[in-house]
C-alpha positions in Angstrom: 19.4 -29.2 25.9 21.9 -26.5 27.2 22.6 -23.4 25.4 26.3 -24.4 24.9 25.1 -27.6 23.2 22.7 -25.9 21.0 25.4 -23.3 20.0 28.0 -26.1 19.2 25.4 -27.8 17.2 24.5 -24.6 15.3 28.3 -24.0 14.4 28.9 -27.5 13.7 25.9 -27.2 10.9 27.4 -24.2 9.3 29.5 -24.7 6.2 33.3 -25.0 7.0 34.1 -22.6 4.2 32.2 -20.0 5.8 35.2 -19.7 8.3 38.0 -20.1 5.8 40.4 -17.4 4.9 39.1 -17.3 1.2 36.7 -15.4 -1.0 34.9 -17.0 -3.9 34.6 -14.9 -7.2 32.1 -15.5 -10.1 34.0 -13.3 -12.9 32.8 -12.7 -16.5 36.4 -11.7 -17.0 38.9 -14.2 -18.4 41.1 -15.5 -15.9 44.3 -14.2 -17.6 42.7 -10.6 -17.2 42.1 -10.8 -13.5 44.2 -13.6 -11.9 47.5 -11.6 -11.7 45.6 -9.1 -9.5 44.1 -11.9 -7.3 47.6 -13.4 -6.9 48.8 -10.1 -5.5 45.8 -9.6 -3.2 46.5 -13.0 -1.7 50.3 -12.4 -1.3 49.2 -9.3 0.5 46.5 -10.4 2.7 46.7 -14.3 2.9 43.1 -14.5 1.7 42.9 -17.2 -1.0 40.7 -16.2 -4.3 38.8 -19.1 -5.7 37.9 -18.2 -9.1 34.8 -19.3 -11.4 34.7 -17.7 -14.9 31.9 -17.7 -17.5 29.7 -15.6 -19.7 28.0 -12.6 -17.9 24.3 -13.6 -18.4 25.1 -17.4 -17.6 26.7 -16.3 -14.3 23.7 -14.2 -13.3 21.4 -17.1 -14.0 23.7 -19.6 -12.2 23.7 -17.1 -9.2 19.8 -17.0 -9.5 19.3 -20.7 -9.7 21.9 -21.5 -6.5 20.0 -18.9 -4.4 21.2 -19.1 -0.9 23.5 -22.0 -1.5 25.7 -20.2 -3.9 29.4 -20.3 -3.0 30.0 -17.1 -4.7 31.1 -14.2 -2.4 31.7 -11.6 -5.2 30.2 -11.2 -8.7 32.5 -9.4 -11.3 30.9 -8.5 -14.7 30.9 -5.9 -17.4 28.3 -2.9 -17.9 26.3 -1.0 -15.3 23.2 -2.4 -17.0 24.1 -5.9 -16.0 25.1 -5.0 -12.7 21.7 -3.1 -12.2 20.0 -6.3 -13.4 21.8 -8.4 -10.8 20.6 -6.0 -8.2 17.1 -6.1 -9.5 17.1 -9.7 -9.3 17.9 -9.8 -5.8 21.4 -11.1 -6.2 23.4 -8.5 -4.3 23.6 -6.8 -1.1 24.5 -3.1 0.0 28.0 -2.4 1.1 29.3 0.6 3.0 33.0 1.4 2.6 34.7 4.7 3.2 37.3 3.6 0.7 35.1 2.6 -2.2 33.2 5.8 -1.6 36.4 7.9 -1.8 38.0 6.2 -4.6 35.0 5.6 -7.0 33.2 8.6 -8.3 29.6 8.8 -7.5 28.3 8.2 -10.9 30.4 5.0 -11.5 28.8 3.2 -8.5 25.4 2.4 -7.3 23.9 5.1 -4.9 22.8 2.5 -2.6 26.1 0.7 -2.6 24.8 -2.4 -4.4 27.6 -2.4 -7.0 30.8 -0.6 -8.0 32.6 0.2 -11.1 36.2 -0.9 -11.1 37.5 0.2 -14.5 35.9 2.4 -17.2 35.5 1.9 -21.0 34.2 4.5 -23.4 32.0 3.5 -26.5 33.0 6.0 -29.1 32.8 6.3 -32.9 35.5 4.7 -34.9 36.2 5.9 -38.5 38.1 4.6 -41.4 41.2 6.7 -42.0 41.0 8.3 -45.3 37.3 7.7 -45.9 35.9 9.7 -43.2 37.3 13.1 -41.9 36.7 13.6 -38.2 35.3 17.1 -39.0 32.3 15.1 -40.7 31.5 13.7 -37.1 29.9 15.3 -34.2 27.3 13.6 -32.0 25.8 10.0 -31.5 22.6 11.7 -32.5 24.1 13.0 -35.9 24.5 9.2 -36.8 20.8 9.0 -38.0 21.6 11.5 -40.7 20.8 9.9 -44.2 24.5 10.9 -45.3 25.6 7.8 -43.4 23.0 5.5 -45.0 24.9 2.1 -45.5 27.9 3.1 -43.7 27.7 2.1 -40.1 28.5 -1.4 -38.4 27.2 -2.0 -35.1 26.5 -5.2 -33.0 23.1 -6.5 -32.4 20.3 -4.9 -30.1 20.4 -7.8 -27.6 23.8 -6.5 -26.7 23.9 -4.9 -23.3 26.6 -2.2 -24.5 24.3 -1.1 -26.9 21.2 -1.2 -24.8 23.0 0.9 -22.2 24.3 3.5 -25.0 20.6 4.0 -26.0 19.7 4.1 -22.2 22.0 7.1 -21.8 20.4 8.6 -24.8 16.9 8.4 -23.2 18.3 10.0 -20.1 19.7 12.8 -22.2 17.1 13.3 -25.1 14.0 11.6 -23.7 12.3 8.5 -25.1 10.7 10.1 -28.2 13.9 11.6 -29.5 15.5 8.3 -28.8 13.1 6.5 -30.9 13.5 8.8 -33.8 17.1 8.6 -33.6 17.1 4.6 -33.4 14.6 4.6 -36.5 17.2 6.7 -38.6 20.1 5.0 -37.2 19.1 1.5 -38.1 18.4 2.9 -41.8 22.2 3.6 -41.9 23.4 0.1 -41.3 25.9 -1.2 -43.7 24.8 -4.9 -42.9 22.7 -6.6 -40.4 24.2 -6.6 -37.1 26.4 -9.5 -36.3 29.5 -10.3 -34.3 31.2 -8.6 -31.3 32.9 -5.2 -31.0 36.1 -6.4 -32.6 34.2 -7.7 -35.5 32.7 -4.1 -36.2 36.3 -2.7 -36.3 37.5 -5.6 -38.7 34.3 -4.9 -40.9 35.2 -1.2 -41.1 38.8 -2.1 -41.8 37.7 -4.5 -44.6 35.7 -2.1 -46.3 32.1 -3.2 -45.3 31.4 0.4 -43.5 33.1 3.4 -42.8 31.9 3.8 -39.1 31.8 1.4 -36.3 30.6 1.8 -32.7 32.7 -0.3 -30.2 34.3 -0.1 -26.7 37.7 1.2 -26.3 38.8 -1.8 -24.3 38.3 -4.0 -27.3 40.3 -1.6 -29.6 43.1 -1.4 -27.1 43.1 -5.2 -26.9 43.3 -5.4 -30.5 46.3 -3.0 -31.0 48.2 -4.6 -28.0 47.5 -8.2 -28.8 49.5 -10.8 -30.8 47.0 -11.2 -33.6 48.5 -9.4 -36.6 45.3 -9.4 -38.6 43.6 -7.8 -35.7 46.3 -5.3 -35.0 46.3 -4.2 -38.8 42.6 -3.9 -38.8 42.6 -1.6 -35.7 45.5 0.5 -37.2 43.2 1.3 -40.1 40.6 3.2 -37.8 40.7 6.1 -35.6 38.7 7.2 -32.7 36.3 10.1 -32.7 35.0 11.2 -29.2 31.3 12.2 -29.9 29.2 14.8 -27.9 32.1 16.9 -26.7 30.0 20.0 -26.8 27.2 18.8 -24.6 27.0 15.7 -22.3 30.2 13.9 -23.3 31.0 10.5 -25.0 29.2 7.4 -23.5 31.0 5.7 -20.7 30.5 2.3 -19.0 32.4 0.2 -16.7 33.3 -3.2 -15.6 32.4 -3.7 -11.8 31.5 -6.0 -9.0 28.9 -6.5 -6.4 29.0 -8.6 -3.2 26.3 -11.5 -3.6 23.4 -11.5 -1.2 24.4 -14.9 0.0 28.0 -14.1 0.5 29.7 -16.4 3.1 32.9 -14.3 3.3 31.5 -10.9 3.0 34.3 -9.3 4.8 37.0 -10.6 2.7 34.7 -9.7 -0.6 34.7 -6.2 0.6 38.6 -6.3 1.1 38.9 -7.5 -2.2 36.8 -4.8 -3.8 38.9 -2.2 -1.9 42.1 -3.8 -3.2 40.7 -3.6 -6.8 40.4 0.2 -6.6 43.8 0.7 -4.9 46.4 2.7 -6.9 48.4 -0.6 -7.6 45.3 -2.5 -9.0 44.1 0.6 -11.0 47.5 1.2 -12.7 47.7 -2.7 -13.7 44.3 -2.6 -15.2 45.2 0.6 -17.3 48.4 -0.9 -18.5 47.5 -4.7 -18.8 43.9 -4.4 -19.7 43.7 -1.1 -21.8 40.9 0.2 -19.7 40.6 3.7 -17.9 41.0 3.7 -14.1 37.9 4.8 -12.0 40.1 6.1 -9.2 40.8 9.8 -9.8 44.6 10.7 -9.9 45.7 7.2 -11.5 47.0 7.9 -14.9 45.8 5.7 -17.9 48.1 3.6 -19.7 50.3 5.1 -22.4 48.2 3.9 -25.3 45.1 5.3 -23.8 46.8 8.5 -23.2 47.7 8.5 -27.1 44.1 8.5 -27.7 43.8 12.0 -26.4 41.6 13.4 -23.5 38.0 13.6 -23.8 34.8 14.8 -21.9 33.0 11.7 -20.6 29.3 11.5 -19.8 28.8 11.9 -16.1 25.4 10.4 -16.0 25.0 8.0 -13.0 25.2 4.6 -14.4 22.3 3.4 -12.5 20.2 5.3 -15.1 21.2 2.7 -17.7 19.6 -0.1 -15.7 16.5 1.9 -15.2 16.2 2.8 -18.8 17.1 -0.7 -20.1 13.6 -2.2 -20.7 12.6 1.2 -22.5 15.7 1.0 -24.7 14.9 -2.7 -25.8 11.4 -1.6 -26.8 12.7 1.3 -28.7 15.2 -1.1 -30.5 12.5 -3.5 -31.3 10.3 -0.9 -32.8 13.1 0.4 -35.0 13.6 -3.1 -36.1 17.2 -3.1 -34.9 18.0 -6.9 -35.1 
């Protein structure tokens, strides 16, 4: 059999989609929070974006099960801990891009180029106006003080946001001190953890607790949304930025990674680069209430109104490395 025939058969055996001018995205972000950007990308490049949405961990499991046969070229999900997990599961591949290296600060992307932060969200303390004075607050560590007994709302320990927060405390204080903090923190819960971040803010507004831990992203969405009850609840609380005299407030990301089996790798990289353009970063800030990761792009007006704060500059890959230990600490502290 001639070399030409072998080549023709090989090409014919490949999926036709591998040559299409498209990119397939698995996204944990809801369609309305990402599709407008994809439409702009398509208009500018001619590359069609095929979007599949789902829950974060369900998408990771789908990628694992699909293996080399996955149609996904790009995975978009929230939290560096989860992106690290995808990398650790062998679901991603490294990307070298001068644009991504220049536009995304080093601590908000994987050192090996396996994943990249696209937007940032802080996880501060929310306090009920009139019940707590900001002068009473200082650090995450201080929330283990007995004076907060029965006054704190937070979601469960199986939530990756809380696991990553504790992972950052392990990095800052060591595992022994992190365990002591978790033991005291759990004793101060106003109720057994339940619900999501919005539910913690709503519980505080309803008088269940005086403090809540939540991501700024959800708080901004509550204030900007059309749900009158959620907006009213959000207006009853204010943000306190903890740890301003030391490492800074815990920061995390929503981000993306090129899948290991990507058939449209170049298009996936082009989409990643577009998502850190000034245009895309500004849209994220205004429409999604998230902080831009690209230096020089201003946050939205609502986020500016919350004031400037010092953010933790820990490389977020540490959150993934510390995840297993964080979960063990939570278990020992009986953080449900």
